[in-house]
C-alpha positions as CSV (number, residue, x, y, z in Angstrom):
1,M,-16.5,-7.1,3.8
2,S,-12.8,-7.9,3.2
3,T,-11.9,-11.2,1.5
4,D,-9.5,-13.6,3.1
5,K,-6.9,-12.6,0.4
6,E,-7.2,-9.0,1.5
7,S,-7.1,-10.0,5.2
8,S,-4.0,-12.1,4.6
9,A,-2.2,-9.2,2.6
10,A,-3.0,-6.8,5.5
11,G,-1.6,-9.1,8.3
12,T,-2.4,-9.1,11.9
13,D,-0.5,-8.3,15.1
14,N,0.5,-11.9,15.3
15,R,0.7,-12.6,11.6
16,P,2.9,-10.7,9.0
17,P,1.3,-9.5,6.0
18,M,1.4,-12.0,3.1
19,L,3.0,-11.4,-0.1
20,I,0.6,-11.0,-3.2
21,E,3.0,-11.0,-6.2
22,S,0.9,-8.5,-8.2
23,D,1.2,-6.1,-5.3
24,Y,4.8,-6.4,-4.3
25,E,5.4,-2.6,-3.8
26,S,2.6,-2.6,-1.2
27,W,3.9,-5.6,0.6
28,K,7.3,-4.0,1.1
29,I,5.8,-1.0,2.9
30,R,3.4,-3.2,5.0
31,I,6.1,-5.6,6.0
32,E,8.4,-2.9,7.1
33,R,5.9,-1.2,9.1
34,Y,4.9,-4.6,10.7
35,I,8.6,-5.3,11.6
36,R,9.4,-1.7,13.0
37,G,6.3,-2.3,15.3
38,K,7.9,-5.1,17.1
39,P,9.9,-4.9,20.4
40,L,13.2,-5.5,18.4
41,G,11.9,-3.8,15.3
42,K,15.0,-1.5,14.6
43,L,17.4,-4.4,15.1
44,I,15.1,-6.7,13.0
45,W,15.1,-4.4,10.1
46,R,18.7,-3.6,10.4
47,S,19.3,-7.5,10.1
48,I,17.1,-7.5,6.9
49,K,18.8,-4.7,5.3
50,E,22.5,-5.2,6.3
51,G,22.7,-8.8,7.1
52,P,23.0,-10.8,10.5
53,T,25.4,-9.6,13.3
54,P,28.7,-11.7,13.4
55,H,28.9,-14.3,16.2
56,P,30.2,-12.4,19.3
57,Q,33.8,-13.4,20.2
58,I,35.8,-13.2,23.2
59,T,39.6,-12.7,23.7
60,M,41.5,-14.5,26.4
61,I,45.0,-15.0,27.7
62,E,46.3,-18.5,27.7
63,G,49.4,-19.5,29.3
64,Q,51.7,-17.4,31.8
65,G,54.8,-15.4,31.3
66,D,56.7,-15.7,28.2
67,T,54.3,-18.4,26.9
68,A,51.2,-16.5,27.4
69,V,49.3,-16.0,24.2
70,Q,45.9,-14.2,23.2
71,V,43.4,-16.5,22.0
72,T,40.0,-15.4,20.3
73,R,37.1,-17.7,20.3
74,D,33.4,-17.5,19.7
75,K,31.3,-16.9,22.9
76,T,29.1,-19.5,24.2
77,N,25.5,-18.7,24.9
78,E,26.1,-18.3,28.5
79,E,28.5,-15.6,27.8
80,F,26.4,-13.5,25.6
81,T,25.7,-9.9,27.0
82,V,22.0,-8.7,26.9
83,I,22.6,-6.6,23.8
84,E,24.3,-9.6,22.0
85,N,21.2,-11.9,23.0
86,N,18.9,-9.2,21.5
87,R,20.9,-9.1,18.3
88,E,20.9,-12.8,17.7
89,L,17.3,-12.9,18.6
90,A,16.5,-10.1,15.9
91,D,18.6,-12.1,13.4
92,I,16.3,-15.2,14.0
93,Q,13.0,-13.2,13.9
94,A,14.0,-11.3,10.7
95,T,14.3,-14.8,9.0
96,N,11.1,-16.1,10.6
97,I,9.0,-13.2,9.8
98,L,9.8,-12.9,6.2
99,S,9.3,-16.7,5.8
100,Q,5.9,-16.5,7.3
101,G,5.1,-13.5,4.9
102,L,5.8,-15.6,1.8
103,P,3.2,-17.7,-0.2
104,R,4.2,-21.4,-0.1
105,H,5.6,-21.6,-3.7
106,V,7.8,-18.6,-3.1
107,F,8.9,-19.9,0.2
108,N,9.9,-23.4,-1.5
109,I,12.1,-21.5,-3.9
110,L,13.8,-19.8,-1.2
111,N,13.7,-22.4,1.6
112,Q,17.7,-22.8,1.4
113,T,18.4,-19.3,2.4
114,R,19.7,-18.8,5.9
115,T,19.4,-15.0,6.7
116,G,16.7,-12.4,6.5
117,K,18.9,-10.4,4.2
118,E,19.1,-13.3,1.7
119,I,15.5,-13.8,1.7
120,W,14.7,-10.2,1.2
121,D,17.3,-9.8,-1.6
122,N,16.1,-12.9,-3.4
123,V,12.4,-12.0,-3.1
124,E,13.2,-8.6,-4.7
125,I,15.1,-10.5,-7.7
126,L,12.0,-12.8,-8.1
127,M,9.4,-10.1,-8.0
128,K,11.4,-7.7,-10.4
129,G,11.8,-10.5,-12.8
130,S,8.2,-11.7,-12.9
131,G,4.9,-10.3,-13.9
132,K,4.5,-6.7,-15.1
133,S,7.3,-4.3,-15.4
134,L,7.3,-1.1,-13.4
135,Q,6.7,0.8,-16.5
136,Q,3.8,-1.4,-17.6
137,K,2.2,-0.8,-14.1
138,K,2.7,3.0,-14.5
139,E,1.1,2.9,-18.0
140,E,-1.9,1.0,-16.7
141,L,-2.3,3.2,-13.6
142,F,-2.0,6.5,-15.8
143,D,-4.8,5.0,-18.1
144,K,-6.9,4.5,-15.2
145,Y,-6.1,7.8,-13.9
146,E,-7.1,9.4,-17.3
147,R,-10.3,7.5,-17.5
148,F,-11.4,7.9,-13.8
149,R,-15.0,8.9,-13.5
150,A,-17.9,8.6,-10.7
151,I,-19.7,5.6,-10.8
152,G,-23.3,6.5,-11.5
153,N,-24.7,8.6,-8.6
154,E,-22.4,7.1,-5.9
155,S,-21.8,8.6,-2.5
156,I,-19.0,11.2,-2.1
157,Y,-17.4,8.9,0.3
158,D,-17.3,5.9,-2.1
159,Y,-16.1,8.2,-4.7
160,F,-13.2,9.4,-2.5
161,V,-12.3,5.8,-1.7
162,H,-12.0,4.9,-5.1
163,F,-9.9,8.0,-6.1
164,H,-7.7,7.6,-3.1
165,K,-6.7,4.1,-3.7
166,L,-5.9,4.9,-7.3
167,I,-3.6,7.8,-6.2
168,N,-2.0,5.6,-3.5
169,D,-1.2,2.9,-6.1
170,M,0.3,5.6,-8.4
171,K,2.5,6.9,-5.5
172,I,3.7,3.3,-4.8
173,T,4.9,3.1,-8.4
174,Q,6.5,6.6,-8.3
175,L,4.0,8.0,-10.7
176,N,3.5,11.5,-9.8
177,I,0.8,14.0,-10.8
178,P,1.0,17.7,-10.0
179,T,-1.1,18.7,-7.0
180,H,-3.3,21.1,-9.1
181,Q,-4.0,18.5,-11.8
182,M,-4.9,15.9,-9.1
183,N,-7.2,18.2,-7.3
184,T,-8.9,19.3,-10.6
185,K,-9.5,15.7,-11.5
186,F,-11.1,15.0,-8.2
187,V,-13.5,17.8,-8.3
188,N,-14.4,17.6,-12.1
189,N,-15.5,13.9,-11.9
190,L,-17.8,14.0,-8.9
191,P,-21.5,12.7,-9.9
192,P,-23.4,15.5,-11.6
193,Y,-25.5,16.3,-8.6
194,W,-22.3,17.9,-7.1
195,A,-22.0,20.4,-9.8
196,K,-23.1,23.4,-7.8
197,Y,-21.0,22.6,-4.9
198,V,-17.8,21.9,-7.2
199,T,-18.4,25.6,-8.5
200,N,-18.6,26.8,-4.9
201,V,-15.1,25.0,-4.2
202,K,-13.5,26.6,-7.3
203,N,-14.7,30.0,-6.2
204,N,-13.6,29.8,-2.8
205,K,-10.6,27.4,-2.6
206,D,-7.1,27.6,-4.0
207,I,-7.0,24.3,-5.7
208,S,-3.3,24.4,-6.2
209,A,-2.6,25.0,-2.5
210,T,-4.7,22.3,-1.0
211,T,-5.1,18.6,-1.3
212,Y,-7.8,16.4,-2.6
213,V,-8.3,15.0,1.1
214,E,-8.9,18.6,2.3
215,L,-11.3,19.2,-0.8
216,Y,-13.2,16.1,0.0
217,T,-13.5,17.2,3.9
218,Y,-14.9,20.5,2.7
219,L,-17.3,19.1,0.1
220,K,-18.6,16.4,2.6
221,S,-20.2,19.2,4.8
222,Y,-22.4,19.8,1.9
223,E,-23.6,16.3,1.4
224,P,-27.0,16.8,3.0
225,H,-27.7,19.6,0.5
226,A,-26.3,17.5,-2.5
227,M,-28.5,14.6,-1.5
228,K,-31.5,17.0,-1.7
229,T,-30.3,18.3,-5.1
230,L,-30.2,14.4,-6.3
231,K,-33.6,13.6,-4.9
232,K,-35.1,16.5,-6.9
233,Q,-33.3,15.4,-9.9
234,E,-34.7,11.9,-9.5
235,Q,-38.2,13.2,-8.9
236,S,-38.1,15.4,-11.9
237,L,-36.9,12.5,-14.0
238,S,-39.6,10.2,-12.7
239,I,-42.2,12.8,-14.2
240,V,-40.4,13.1,-17.6
241,D,-39.4,9.5,-18.0
242,P,-40.6,7.0,-15.5
243,L,-38.8,4.0,-17.1
244,A,-35.4,6.0,-17.0
245,Y,-36.2,6.9,-13.3
246,L,-36.6,3.3,-12.3
247,A,-33.5,2.2,-14.0
248,L,-31.6,5.1,-12.2
249,T,-33.0,4.4,-8.8
250,T,-32.5,0.7,-9.1
251,H,-28.8,1.3,-9.9
252,H,-28.5,4.0,-7.3
253,H,-29.8,1.7,-4.4
254,T,-28.0,-1.4,-5.4
255,P,-25.8,-2.4,-2.3
256,T,-22.7,-3.3,-4.3
257,Q,-21.5,-2.2,-7.6
258,T,-19.0,-3.9,-9.8
259,T,-16.6,-2.2,-12.1
260,T,-15.1,-3.7,-15.2
261,P,-11.4,-3.5,-15.1
262,L,-10.0,-0.9,-17.7
263,P,-7.8,-1.9,-20.6
264,S,-4.2,-0.9,-20.4
265,T,-3.0,1.7,-23.0
266,S,0.8,1.0,-23.3
267,S,1.2,3.7,-25.8
268,L,0.3,6.5,-23.4
269,T,3.1,9.1,-22.9
270,L,3.6,9.3,-19.1
271,P,4.3,12.6,-17.3
272,P,7.7,12.9,-16.3
């Protein structure tokens, strides 16, 4: 079940995703997708990136004959064309959407900003200047990647979800791992009862020419057989060491598992 914080970060059709300061890079992706899904999405996004459209003007001739002069003035609301109305509405929505996607303490800092672009640029400055640096985030994620292992005899689905989230976080911070290494990491750290099927994958798949998502789909078809293997292993263990079997099965059937956050290793050398 998702927490209120996760739901707020994800947003809804009528509510933009809320900025979580420790997850700024993900928020930028989510808020852009949310905006582009709006009826005036392209105009709103352009307003945020390039600034609001200047107030439409109209040029008129005043006077007659030799005294006639051209006068340029701002259009009144009644003189706006449909296109000009849409651009003004997009500018307003750009400011409103970004304001609604900020936690109160961040909004209070930026509440004097007038345009979507000003909000966007200032949030960028605030987030880049607070919390962990991009390099620190890369080091922590690389450390988690190096230490990544299956959690006990978890299902292949749970294993895939953990791995996929880690890889996605790495992509957001532009921490790239070669495909072959990523795929090897994925198959080599599955729970032990998958060993036979991992060997099958290595013998029948070109790991350097596929993705870990495709490997997961391929292995998932063997899950019924893998579960039989696990059951045999547990039954064998119950005969040899009943106490160990009891501890294993209790852990295996626990509905939720909590993992301890892994420490950062800032001295690691990251791949280029």
